C-alpha positions as CSV (number, residue, x, y, z in Angstrom):
1,M,51.8,-188.7,-58.1
2,D,55.3,-189.8,-58.1
3,K,57.3,-190.7,-55.0
4,K,59.2,-187.4,-54.7
5,S,56.0,-185.3,-54.8
6,L,54.5,-187.4,-52.1
7,I,57.5,-186.9,-49.8
8,A,57.4,-183.1,-50.4
9,M,53.7,-182.9,-49.5
10,I,54.2,-184.9,-46.3
11,A,57.2,-182.6,-45.3
12,C,55.2,-179.4,-45.9
13,G,52.4,-180.8,-43.8
14,I,54.7,-181.6,-40.9
15,I,56.2,-178.1,-41.1
16,M,52.8,-176.5,-41.1
17,I,51.7,-178.5,-38.1
18,L,54.8,-177.6,-36.1
19,Y,55.2,-174.0,-37.2
20,Y,52.7,-172.2,-35.0
21,P,53.1,-173.9,-31.7
22,F,56.9,-174.4,-31.8
23,I,58.8,-172.6,-34.6
24,M,57.1,-169.2,-34.7
25,P,57.7,-168.4,-30.9
26,L,61.4,-169.2,-31.5
27,L,61.7,-166.7,-34.5
28,S,59.5,-163.9,-33.0
29,P,60.9,-161.2,-30.5
30,K,60.1,-161.8,-26.9
31,K,57.1,-160.0,-25.4
32,T,58.3,-157.6,-22.7
33,V,56.8,-157.0,-19.3
34,P,57.2,-153.3,-18.3
35,N,58.6,-153.8,-14.8
36,E,61.0,-156.5,-16.0
37,A,62.1,-154.4,-19.0
38,A,63.0,-151.5,-16.7
39,K,65.5,-153.7,-14.9
40,E,67.0,-155.1,-18.1
41,E,67.4,-151.8,-20.0
42,I,69.8,-150.0,-17.5
43,P,72.8,-152.1,-17.1
44,Y,75.0,-148.9,-17.0
45,R,73.1,-147.5,-14.1
46,S,73.0,-150.7,-12.2
47,T,76.8,-151.0,-12.4
48,Q,77.6,-147.3,-11.8
49,I,75.0,-146.4,-9.2
50,E,73.2,-149.4,-7.6
51,D,76.3,-151.4,-6.9
52,R,78.1,-148.4,-5.4
53,V,75.5,-147.1,-3.0
54,Q,73.1,-150.1,-2.8
55,V,69.9,-148.1,-3.1
56,P,66.9,-149.2,-5.1
57,A,66.7,-148.2,-8.8
58,F,64.6,-145.1,-9.4
59,S,61.0,-145.6,-10.2
60,H,58.5,-142.8,-11.0
61,Q,55.8,-144.6,-9.0
62,S,58.1,-144.8,-5.9
63,V,59.0,-141.1,-5.6
64,Q,57.1,-139.2,-2.9
65,S,56.0,-135.7,-3.4
66,Q,57.8,-133.0,-1.3
67,T,54.8,-132.6,1.0
68,D,54.8,-136.4,1.8
69,I,58.5,-136.4,2.9
70,P,58.8,-135.5,6.6
71,L,61.8,-133.6,8.0
72,Q,64.4,-136.0,9.3
73,E,67.8,-135.6,11.0
74,V,70.6,-138.2,10.9
75,V,73.7,-138.3,13.0
76,I,77.0,-139.9,12.0
77,E,80.0,-139.7,14.3
78,N,83.4,-141.1,15.3
79,E,85.6,-140.4,18.4
80,L,86.6,-136.9,17.2
81,V,83.6,-135.4,15.4
82,K,79.8,-135.6,15.3
83,Y,77.9,-134.6,12.2
84,D,74.1,-133.8,12.3
85,L,72.7,-134.1,8.8
86,T,69.2,-133.1,7.7
87,N,67.2,-134.4,4.7
88,E,66.3,-130.8,3.8
89,G,68.9,-130.2,1.1
90,A,70.9,-133.2,2.4
91,G,73.0,-130.7,4.2
92,L,75.0,-130.4,7.4
93,K,73.1,-128.8,10.3
94,S,75.8,-128.9,12.9
95,V,79.3,-130.1,13.6
96,E,80.5,-130.9,17.1
97,L,84.2,-131.3,17.7
98,K,84.3,-133.6,20.7
99,Q,88.0,-132.9,21.7
100,F,87.6,-129.1,22.1
101,K,85.7,-126.7,24.2
102,G,83.8,-123.7,22.8
103,E,84.8,-120.0,23.0
104,E,84.2,-119.7,26.7
105,A,85.7,-123.2,27.5
106,K,82.5,-124.4,29.1
107,T,80.8,-126.6,26.5
108,T,81.9,-128.9,23.6
109,L,82.7,-126.8,20.5
110,S,80.0,-126.5,17.9
111,L,81.9,-125.4,14.7
112,L,78.7,-124.3,13.0
113,K,75.9,-122.0,14.3
114,D,73.2,-124.7,14.6
115,G,69.9,-123.6,13.1
116,A,71.1,-120.0,12.6
117,T,70.4,-120.1,8.8
118,E,68.6,-122.1,6.1
119,Y,71.8,-122.3,4.0
120,Y,73.2,-125.6,5.3
121,P,76.8,-126.6,4.3
122,L,77.1,-129.4,1.7
123,A,73.6,-128.7,0.4
124,I,73.3,-128.2,-3.3
125,D,71.8,-124.7,-3.7
126,N,71.4,-124.4,-7.4
127,I,71.0,-127.0,-10.2
128,L,69.2,-126.7,-13.5
129,Q,68.1,-123.1,-12.7
130,R,66.4,-124.3,-9.5
131,S,67.8,-121.6,-7.1
132,N,66.1,-122.9,-4.0
133,F,67.1,-126.5,-4.3
134,R,68.7,-126.3,-0.8
135,K,65.1,-126.7,0.5
136,Q,64.6,-129.9,-1.5
137,R,63.7,-132.8,0.8
138,Y,65.5,-136.1,0.2
139,T,64.6,-139.6,1.3
140,V,67.0,-141.4,3.5
141,S,67.8,-144.6,1.5
142,K,70.4,-146.0,3.9
143,Q,71.5,-145.1,7.4
144,G,74.2,-146.3,9.7
145,C,76.4,-145.0,12.5
146,N,79.1,-143.7,10.1
147,K,77.2,-143.7,6.7
148,V,74.0,-142.2,5.3
149,V,72.6,-142.1,1.8
150,F,70.1,-139.4,0.6
151,A,68.2,-139.6,-2.7
152,T,65.9,-137.3,-4.5
153,Q,64.4,-136.6,-8.0
154,I,65.7,-133.3,-9.5
155,E,63.0,-133.5,-12.2
156,E,61.5,-136.2,-14.3
157,G,64.2,-138.7,-15.3
158,L,67.0,-137.0,-13.3
159,R,68.0,-138.6,-10.0
160,L,70.4,-137.3,-7.4
161,V,72.1,-139.4,-4.7
162,K,74.3,-138.0,-2.0
163,T,76.4,-140.4,0.2
164,F,78.1,-139.3,3.4
165,S,80.6,-141.6,5.0
166,L,82.9,-141.1,8.0
167,L,86.2,-142.8,8.8
168,P,87.6,-143.4,12.3
169,S,90.0,-140.7,13.8
170,K,89.4,-138.3,11.0
171,Y,88.1,-134.7,11.0
172,D,86.4,-135.0,7.6
173,V,83.3,-136.4,6.1
174,N,83.4,-137.9,2.6
175,M,80.6,-136.8,0.3
176,D,79.8,-138.7,-2.9
177,V,77.5,-136.8,-5.4
178,Q,75.9,-139.0,-8.1
179,I,73.6,-137.6,-10.8
180,E,71.8,-140.1,-12.9
181,N,70.2,-139.4,-16.3
182,N,67.4,-141.8,-16.9
183,T,66.2,-140.1,-20.1
184,D,66.9,-140.7,-23.7
185,T,68.5,-137.3,-24.1
186,E,71.9,-135.9,-23.3
187,I,71.7,-133.3,-20.5
188,T,74.2,-130.5,-19.7
189,L,74.2,-129.0,-16.3
190,S,76.3,-127.6,-13.4
191,Y,75.5,-127.2,-9.8
192,N,76.8,-125.4,-6.7
193,I,77.4,-126.6,-3.2
194,I,77.5,-124.6,-0.1
195,A,81.1,-125.0,1.2
196,S,80.7,-123.2,4.4
197,S,78.1,-121.2,6.3
198,M,77.9,-119.5,9.7
199,I,81.2,-120.9,11.0
200,A,81.6,-120.2,14.8
201,H,83.5,-117.1,15.9
202,E,86.9,-117.3,17.6
203,G,88.0,-113.8,18.7
204,I,87.2,-110.7,16.8
205,P,85.4,-111.5,13.5
206,A,86.9,-108.6,11.6
207,S,90.5,-109.9,12.1
208,D,90.0,-113.6,12.9
209,M,87.6,-114.8,10.2
210,A,87.9,-115.1,6.4
211,A,86.8,-117.0,3.4
212,V,89.6,-119.1,2.0
213,I,90.6,-120.5,-1.4
214,G,93.4,-122.9,-2.3
215,R,94.8,-121.8,-5.7
216,D,96.9,-124.2,-7.8
217,M,100.1,-122.4,-8.8
218,G,101.6,-125.5,-10.5
219,N,104.6,-127.6,-9.5
220,N,102.6,-128.9,-6.5
221,R,102.4,-125.4,-5.0
222,I,99.1,-124.2,-3.4
223,K,98.6,-120.5,-2.7
224,L,96.3,-119.6,0.2
225,V,94.0,-116.7,-0.7
226,Q,92.1,-115.2,2.3
227,I,89.1,-112.9,1.8
228,A,88.6,-110.8,4.8
229,T,85.0,-110.1,6.0
230,K,85.5,-106.4,5.2
231,K,85.5,-107.2,1.5
232,F,82.0,-108.6,1.6
233,P,79.0,-108.5,0.9
234,T,79.9,-110.4,-2.3
235,V,83.1,-111.7,-3.7
236,E,83.7,-114.0,-6.6
237,E,86.9,-115.9,-7.6
238,S,87.4,-118.2,-10.6
239,T,91.1,-118.9,-11.1
240,C,92.6,-122.4,-10.5
241,I,90.6,-123.2,-7.4
242,V,91.2,-126.6,-5.8
243,W,89.4,-126.1,-2.5
244,A,87.4,-123.4,-0.7
245,G,85.6,-122.7,2.5
246,A,85.9,-120.6,5.7
247,V,88.2,-120.3,8.7
248,N,88.2,-118.6,12.0
249,K,91.3,-118.1,14.2
250,F,91.9,-121.8,14.9
251,F,89.5,-123.9,12.9
252,A,88.5,-124.5,9.3
253,A,85.5,-125.7,7.3
254,V,86.8,-126.5,3.8
255,L,85.4,-128.4,0.8
256,K,87.9,-130.2,-1.4
257,P,86.9,-132.0,-4.6
258,A,88.8,-135.1,-5.4
259,S,89.3,-133.6,-8.9
260,N,91.3,-130.4,-9.1
261,D,89.6,-129.3,-12.3
262,L,86.0,-129.6,-11.1
263,V,85.5,-126.1,-9.6
264,A,84.7,-123.2,-12.0
265,S,84.3,-120.5,-9.4
266,I,83.4,-119.6,-5.8
267,N,81.1,-117.0,-4.4
268,A,81.3,-115.5,-0.9
269,Q,78.2,-113.7,0.4
270,A,77.5,-111.9,3.6
271,F,74.8,-112.8,6.1
272,D,72.9,-110.4,8.3
273,A,72.3,-110.9,12.0
274,Q,69.3,-113.2,11.2
275,G,71.3,-115.5,9.0
276,S,69.8,-114.2,5.7
277,L,71.8,-113.2,2.7
278,S,72.7,-109.5,2.9
279,N,73.8,-106.7,0.5
280,E,75.6,-105.0,3.4
281,K,79.0,-105.5,4.9
282,A,79.5,-108.6,7.0
283,D,79.6,-106.6,10.3
284,T,78.6,-109.7,12.3
285,G,81.4,-111.8,10.7
286,D,78.9,-114.2,9.3
287,F,79.0,-115.3,5.6
288,M,78.6,-118.2,3.2
289,V,80.9,-119.6,0.6
290,T,79.6,-121.6,-2.4
291,V,81.5,-123.7,-4.9
292,Q,80.2,-123.8,-8.6
293,T,81.2,-126.7,-10.8
294,H,82.0,-126.5,-14.5
295,K,79.4,-127.6,-17.1
296,L,78.8,-131.4,-17.1
297,R,77.5,-133.6,-19.8
298,L,75.3,-136.5,-18.8
299,P,74.7,-139.0,-21.7
300,P,71.4,-140.8,-22.0
301,H,71.0,-143.4,-19.3
302,G,74.4,-142.4,-17.9
303,A,75.6,-140.9,-14.7
304,V,78.4,-138.7,-13.2
305,N,80.0,-139.2,-9.9
306,H,81.9,-136.6,-7.9
307,N,83.7,-137.1,-4.6
308,F,84.4,-134.4,-2.1
309,I,86.2,-134.2,1.2
310,Y,84.8,-131.8,3.8
311,Y,87.4,-131.0,6.5
312,T,86.0,-129.5,9.7
313,G,88.7,-129.4,12.2
314,P,91.6,-127.5,13.8
315,K,94.2,-125.6,11.8
316,K,96.9,-127.8,13.3
317,E,99.8,-129.3,11.2
318,E,99.4,-132.8,12.5
319,Y,95.9,-133.0,11.1
320,L,96.2,-130.8,8.0
321,K,99.2,-132.9,6.7
322,Q,96.8,-135.9,6.4
323,Y,95.1,-134.1,3.5
324,D,96.8,-133.3,0.2
325,T,97.2,-129.5,-0.2
326,L,95.3,-128.5,3.0
327,G,98.6,-127.7,4.8
328,A,98.5,-124.3,3.0
329,L,95.8,-123.3,5.5
330,L,98.5,-122.8,8.1
331,S,100.4,-119.8,6.8
332,Y,102.9,-117.9,9.0
333,G,103.7,-115.3,6.3
334,W,107.1,-113.9,5.5
335,F,108.8,-115.3,8.6
336,H,107.5,-118.8,8.1
337,V,110.9,-120.5,8.8
338,I,111.5,-118.5,12.0
339,S,107.9,-119.2,13.2
340,K,108.3,-123.0,12.7
341,V,111.6,-122.9,14.6
342,L,110.0,-120.9,17.5
343,L,107.0,-123.2,17.6
344,A,109.2,-126.3,17.7
345,F,111.2,-124.8,20.6
346,L,108.0,-123.9,22.5
347,N,106.6,-127.4,22.0
348,T,109.9,-129.0,23.1
349,V,109.9,-127.0,26.3
350,H,106.2,-127.7,26.8
351,H,106.9,-131.5,26.8
352,V,109.2,-130.9,29.8
353,I,107.2,-128.1,31.5
354,P,103.6,-128.3,30.5
355,N,102.9,-124.6,30.5
356,Y,103.2,-122.5,27.4
357,G,103.6,-119.3,29.4
358,I,106.8,-120.6,31.0
359,S,107.9,-121.9,27.5
360,I,107.6,-118.3,26.2
361,I,109.6,-116.9,29.1
362,I,112.4,-119.5,28.6
363,L,112.3,-118.7,24.8
364,T,112.8,-115.0,25.7
365,I,115.7,-115.8,28.0
366,V,117.4,-117.9,25.2
367,I,116.9,-115.1,22.6
368,K,118.3,-112.5,25.0
369,A,121.3,-114.7,25.8
370,I,122.1,-115.2,22.1
371,L,121.9,-111.4,21.5
372,F,123.7,-110.4,24.7
373,P,127.2,-110.0,23.0
374,L,125.6,-107.6,20.5
375,T,123.7,-105.8,23.2
376,R,126.8,-105.4,25.3
377,K,128.8,-104.1,22.3
378,S,126.0,-101.7,21.4
379,Q,125.7,-100.2,24.8
380,M,129.5,-99.9,25.2
381,S,129.5,-98.0,21.9
382,M,126.7,-95.7,23.1
383,F,128.6,-95.0,26.4
384,R,131.8,-94.3,24.6
385,M,130.0,-91.9,22.2
386,Q,129.1,-89.9,25.3
387,Q,132.7,-89.8,26.4
388,L,133.9,-88.8,23.0
389,Q,131.6,-85.8,22.7
390,P,134.2,-83.2,23.9
391,L,136.6,-84.5,21.1
392,V,133.8,-84.5,18.6
393,S,133.0,-80.9,19.5
394,Q,136.6,-79.9,19.0
395,L,136.6,-81.5,15.6
396,K,133.4,-79.6,14.6
397,E,134.9,-76.3,15.7
398,K,138.2,-77.1,13.9
399,Y,136.7,-78.2,10.6
400,K,133.5,-76.2,10.6
401,H,134.2,-74.9,7.2
402,D,135.2,-78.3,5.7
403,K,132.4,-80.8,6.1
404,Q,134.2,-83.5,4.1
405,K,137.3,-83.3,6.3
406,L,135.1,-83.3,9.4
407,G,133.4,-86.5,8.3
408,K,136.7,-88.2,7.7
409,E,138.2,-87.1,11.1
410,Q,135.0,-88.3,12.9
411,V,135.3,-91.7,11.2
412,L,138.9,-92.0,12.3
413,L,138.1,-91.0,15.9
414,F,135.2,-93.5,16.1
415,K,137.4,-96.3,14.6
416,K,140.2,-95.5,17.1
417,Y,138.0,-96.1,20.1
418,G,135.8,-98.9,18.6
419,V,132.7,-96.8,18.4
420,N,129.8,-97.6,16.0
421,P,127.2,-94.8,15.8
422,M,124.6,-97.2,14.5
423,G,125.5,-100.0,16.9
424,G,122.7,-99.1,19.3
425,C,120.0,-100.0,16.8
426,L,121.5,-103.4,15.8
427,P,120.0,-105.6,18.7
428,M,116.6,-104.0,18.1
429,F,116.7,-104.7,14.4
430,L,117.8,-108.3,15.0
431,Q,114.9,-108.8,17.4
432,L,112.2,-107.4,15.0
433,P,112.1,-110.6,12.8
434,V,111.8,-112.7,15.9
435,F,109.1,-110.4,17.3
436,F,107.0,-110.5,14.2
437,A,107.5,-114.3,13.7
438,L,106.6,-114.9,17.3
439,F,103.6,-112.6,16.9
440,R,102.3,-114.7,14.0
441,T,103.1,-117.9,15.9
442,L,101.2,-116.9,19.0
443,Q,98.4,-115.5,16.9
444,I,97.5,-118.5,14.8
445,S,99.2,-121.6,16.4
446,F,96.6,-123.9,17.7
447,E,98.8,-124.8,20.7
448,M,98.1,-121.3,22.3
449,R,94.3,-121.7,22.2
450,Q,92.9,-121.8,25.7
451,A,96.5,-122.5,27.0
452,P,96.7,-121.2,30.6
453,F,99.7,-119.5,32.2
454,C,98.9,-118.4,35.8
455,L,96.4,-116.5,37.9
456,W,94.0,-114.6,35.7
457,I,95.9,-115.5,32.4
458,T,93.9,-118.5,31.2
459,D,94.3,-118.2,27.4
460,L,97.6,-117.2,25.8
461,S,95.9,-116.6,22.5
462,R,93.8,-113.7,24.0
463,P,94.4,-110.5,26.0
464,D,94.9,-111.1,29.7
465,T,91.7,-109.4,30.7
466,L,91.3,-109.2,34.5
467,L,87.8,-107.5,34.4
468,H,85.4,-105.6,32.2
469,F,84.1,-102.1,32.9
470,S,80.5,-101.0,32.5
471,F,81.8,-98.3,30.2
472,S,84.1,-98.2,27.2
473,L,87.3,-96.2,26.7
474,P,88.6,-95.0,23.3
475,I,90.9,-97.5,21.7
476,L,91.2,-99.6,24.9
477,G,87.5,-100.6,25.0
478,N,85.9,-101.9,28.2
479,A,88.6,-104.4,29.3
480,L,91.3,-104.0,31.9
481,N,94.4,-105.9,30.6
482,I,97.2,-106.0,33.2
483,L,100.3,-107.2,31.2
484,P,100.4,-104.2,28.8
485,L,100.5,-101.9,31.8
486,I,103.3,-103.8,33.4
487,M,105.1,-103.8,30.1
488,T,104.7,-100.0,29.8
489,A,106.1,-99.4,33.2
490,A,109.1,-101.6,32.5
491,S,109.7,-99.9,29.2
492,Y,109.6,-96.5,30.8
493,A,112.1,-97.6,33.4
494,Q,114.3,-99.0,30.6
495,T,114.4,-95.6,28.9
496,R,115.5,-93.9,32.2
497,I,118.6,-96.0,32.5
498,T,119.6,-96.1,28.8
499,P,122.7,-94.0,28.1
500,K,121.7,-90.4,27.3
501,A,122.4,-88.7,24.0
502,P,125.1,-86.1,24.2
503,A,124.0,-82.5,24.8
504,A,126.1,-81.4,21.8
505,D,124.2,-83.6,19.4
506,P,120.6,-82.1,19.1
507,Q,119.7,-84.7,16.5
508,A,120.5,-87.6,18.8
509,Q,118.7,-85.9,21.6
510,A,115.6,-85.5,19.5
511,Q,115.7,-89.1,18.5
512,Q,116.1,-90.2,22.1
513,K,113.2,-88.0,23.1
514,M,111.0,-89.6,20.4
515,M,112.1,-93.1,21.7
516,S,110.8,-92.2,25.2
517,F,107.3,-92.2,23.8
518,M,107.7,-95.7,22.4
519,P,106.5,-97.4,25.6
520,V,103.2,-95.6,25.4
521,M,102.8,-96.4,21.7
522,F,103.6,-100.1,22.4
523,A,101.0,-100.1,25.2
524,F,98.3,-99.1,22.8
525,I,99.5,-101.5,20.0
526,L,99.8,-104.5,22.3
527,Y,96.9,-103.8,24.6
528,S,94.5,-106.1,22.7
529,M,97.1,-108.5,21.4
530,P,97.5,-112.1,22.7
531,S,98.8,-112.3,26.2
532,G,101.5,-114.8,25.1
533,L,103.0,-112.0,23.0
534,T,102.8,-109.5,25.8
535,I,104.5,-112.0,28.1
536,Y,107.3,-112.2,25.6
537,W,107.7,-108.4,25.3
538,T,107.4,-107.7,29.1
539,T,109.9,-110.4,29.9
540,S,112.3,-109.1,27.2
541,T,112.0,-105.6,28.6
542,L,112.7,-106.7,32.2
543,L,115.7,-108.7,31.0
544,S,116.9,-105.6,29.0
545,I,116.9,-103.6,32.3
546,L,119.0,-106.2,34.0
547,E,121.4,-106.3,31.0
548,T,121.8,-102.5,31.0
549,L,122.5,-102.4,34.8
550,L,125.1,-105.2,34.4
551,I,126.7,-103.6,31.3
552,R,126.8,-100.1,33.0
553,K,128.6,-101.6,36.0
554,T,131.3,-102.9,33.5
555,L,131.4,-99.7,31.5
556,K,132.4,-97.6,34.6
557,K,135.9,-99.2,34.3
558,V,136.3,-98.0,30.7
559,R,138.3,-94.8,30.2
560,I,139.1,-92.9,27.0
561,G,142.2,-90.7,26.8
């Protein structure tokens, strides 16, 4: 055997000796331990979910059955609002607004009818064809004074985590919805969330409650769509929806996704008196609004995360402007600009004299003072029309066969003495926009809620009811409201001192006779309106009487000839 062969044999022997204990383990794949492998194979989930909410990774062995999970309630709160959450559906059982009193101004306001229904706001009601998912019980994975995390298994390999967090001095709770796909298959799904349910009543449900939608009109414009309760039992909308919920007269419960293109549609459904879904009209004013998402694609071992803001607070500009697009909830209609000016004036006076009833009276005085020159000119024109009637009668007799000539001569006569036949209507027409704007301002402005004036008038946003009868009258109901009666008496007195229509003008007389019925009509119209509006109209009528007496004293010195 030569030297080279000997060296080769020795090298092969050394390799064979070292191969099994040392070399083979280095070249072979590592043996895996099942529990350790589960931790190593989901780096995407660990980054996207665990680090965000700090809850344990899902394990089939750790999930309890529904019967093993007890009912549990968790409270998170700040200085403004208190949220009572339940692990059944991970929904909102009640909302308490600490700064406000309830409808009767006796207890702290509860914005939701606690326990009146099983359809809790913020619960996911339908996912993967599970239509009763609102009853799913979650486990509480984390809990604090201003944060709570709920987790549950939708089905094998699908995990849902809902995180609720609350910031100081805010009327909203932030909700994070995370759906994790732990399977090897891509999954497509959508889900719906209950945006509002059984919001508390403020005033008459038929006129003071509605489902609301914020519709994106482009160019940073949001259109408020209000769905009155009379349109229920079921209403669906699916166009450019950026938020949805419910409002009563002064408060809102609105769900707003962080992404404007998440919502596919909303559904509004009536409740019956027991808080169950109904196919009848929403006579009790109770209803539910749900938000349906677009279809979502979950890749294998991936997740989606959606963030929502749930605003539960007053429809007041100083709070709504903190949230992008929610300012549209406060809509004054056609006379928006006038309403804003009127409200700014009322608030300015209120800072000096902290009584909105007095602010309304001062506003009325200012409006009458501004219009006084027109009112004086109008009444002077009406008085002179009376004095000119003999001359008008002569012209009618002279040109009774020539209507065109008669018209021209009447125009010349009126022009000579500065008479405007339509001048009497001008002050009224100028007051109408202010009246309608003030009506809207007093109807929805939060400042009027539970704002007292004097004596029995304790809430300017409501009728000034002195007492209730044991019986009910047609139209008027069972309430005795005093201000509309005072306003009617004042309006009747005003018609008695208004310059009379000339006897030679039957058309003017008929018109004036019709106007004499206006006080009674206004009494019926304003009888159940906010007392703040009745204060304005009553004060305006009394000031008009003083104006007329003053102007008539001046007009006695006027002579035509």
